[in-house]
N, C-alpha and C positions, 0 to 999 in steps of 0.2 A: 537792276536798278533797286534803288533803296531809298526809304523815307524815314528820317530818324524825329522823334519828340523826347524831349527831356524835361520831365516834369517831377520838381521836387514838391514831395506830399507836403512839407511844412510851409512852402513858400507859395507864391502865386506866379514866378518867373516860368517863361516857357522858351525853348530853343528848337527849331524846325531846321533840318538841313535834307534837302533833295539831292539825290544823285541820278542824274539822266543815265540809262543804260547804252545799250549799243544801238537799240533802234529810236532813231531820234523823232520818228514821227510818232511813236507810242508815248502816251502822257504817263510819267512815272508815277508809282504810287504815294497818294498823299494822307498822311495822317493829320486829324483835325478834330475838333470838338474835345478835347480832353478836360473833363471836369469831374471835381470829386463829389460824390454822392453823399447823403445825409446819413448813410452808415458807413461813410469813409471809404467805399469802394470806388473803383474809376471806370469812369464811362468814356470811350473812344471810338471814334469812326475811321474807318478805313476806305478813301474813295480810290478804286482801283479799277481796272479793265474787267467787264463782265465775261465771266466763264473760263479765268485762269485761276491758277493754283497761286497763294501768297502765304507766306508765314509772318508772323509778329513773334518778336523776341525783346527780351528784357534785359535789362542790366542795372547795377547800381553803380557802377565806375568806368564804362565806356570800354573795358577792357576784356569783361568776361561777359558772354551773353548766353542765354538761356530762352530754348523755343518757349513760346506761350500759347500759341493756337497756330494750326494750320487750316485753311480756308478755300473753299470754291467762291471767286468772288462774285457777288450778286450785283455789283456796282458800288452802292454806298453800304458798307457792313458795319453794324453796329456791336460793340463787343464791351463787357463789363468785366474788369480784372478783380477778382473775389479776394486776390492775395493782397492787394494794395494796403488794407489797413494793418497789416502785420509790419510794415516795411517804411522804412524814414526817407527814402526817395526810389524813384522808379525811372526807368530810361525805357523808351519804346523805339524800335525800328522795325520796318516791313521791307520784304522784299518778295520778287517773283520767283517760282518755283519753276523749274526746267521738266517738261514731261508731263505726264498726266497719271502716272503710276503710283499714288499718295493715298493716304487715309487724311480725311478731315478731322478734325475735333482739337480738344483742349491737349497740352503736353504736361505731363507728371514725371519729374526725374526719378530714377531709380538708381542702385549701384550699378546697374548692367543696362543703360540704356534708357531712353524716356520711353514712359506709356503714353500713346495716342489713345484719349477717351473719346468716342463717338457715339452720343445719345441718339437712340432711334425714339423711342417713346415709353412712357411708365417706367418699368424697372430693365426694360430693354435697351442693351448697349453693345457696342462692340468695341472690342481694346485691340491695338498693334503695338506689340511689343517683342523685341528682340527677335525679330522675325517669324513671329507666331501672331496668329488671329484667334482672339478669345472673346468668344459671345456669351453674354450673360442674358437669362431668361428669354432667347428668342421666340417673339410670338408675332403673329400677323401675317398678312400676304407676303409672299417670296419677293414679288415687287419691291419691297421695302429695302431688301438686301440686295438689291441690283449693283453692280459697279464695286461691290466689297469682294474681298477675296474669301473664300471658303474657309469654314473654321477649321483650327487646329486643336483647340479645346472647347467645350460648350461647358458652362455652367448653368444648372438648374436648382432653384431654390426651393420650390415646392410645387404641388400638383394643382395649384389654382388655374384655371383657364387664361388667367391674364399673365401668367409667369409659364406656362407648360404647353407646348403643342407640337404634337408628332409631326403633323404635316409641315409645319415650320422647321423642325428640326431636319427632317428629310430633305427639306430644300436648301439647306446651308451647311451639311455636311458632306463628308467625301468618305472614300473607303478608310483613310486613317485617321479620322476624326476621332477623339477622346470626350467622352461625357461625363462629367461629375455630376451624380445625381443626389440632392440632400435629403430626399425621402423616399419611400417605398411607391413607386409608380407603375408596377408592373413591367411586363416584357416591353419592349422595344424593337421592333422589328428591322433589319437591314442596317443597324447601327452598332459602331464599334465601342463598346463599353471597357475597353482596357483600362487598367490601373494607370493614372496618373503619376509621372515622375515628380512628386512634390518638390523635392529639392531644388529643380530646374526653375521652379516658379517663384522660389521664395523672394528673390529681390523685388518681383512685381508685389507680392504679397504686401511683403514689409511695409513698401511705399503705400499703398492704398491703406494700409492700417494706420501710418503715420498720419496721411491727411485726413481720414477721420477723425483721430484723436485730437490733433491742435487745430482742426478748422482752417488751416492757412492755405487751403486751395481746394475749393469745391468747385468741380466741373460743372459747367452749364450746357446749354446746347449749343454751344460755339458762338453763333452768332444769333442774337436774340430776334 
């Protein structure tokens, strides 16, 4: 089931198309409340069934679509599209995901598949890319990471307590987890610190670097 909104950023016209799914009794998702903010970002709402997974996609021509956001619905979901100021037009559509095995967050395209960026708090975030789970500065209680796959790669920027926690690292790693330490942190017990195959992560790194350089996509907390 899909709901589609077409919003031209230079005009005020809107077109909405809702397509009912196989379950007639279930309300299709509805995109609404699309408006341009003072900073030219776009605010939109997705009204959908609570507890189900949905994906919002974007297009400029109704032919090619790119994922924008994967979310677990809270009923009425609010999102801000920070890439909108850099585009002349933006078309949105939403559809329900099947199953429960997905990571929520903002999507960022790379040359080798999308990165899904799942913010946790402060500098802590989880990224899903090319079948790998990448954790950045994981800190806090282990319960924060419940429901997320264990890390394949962990990036630790420095040794401050809000960026580095041995107990949290032990909670999110497995026997094959690789850890990249950017500082002299001393020994970490029961953790694999093998050398990273950096080449295999280059498409992800390049996409993140471009995002940071041009500002065209700033991942937020997914749903505000």
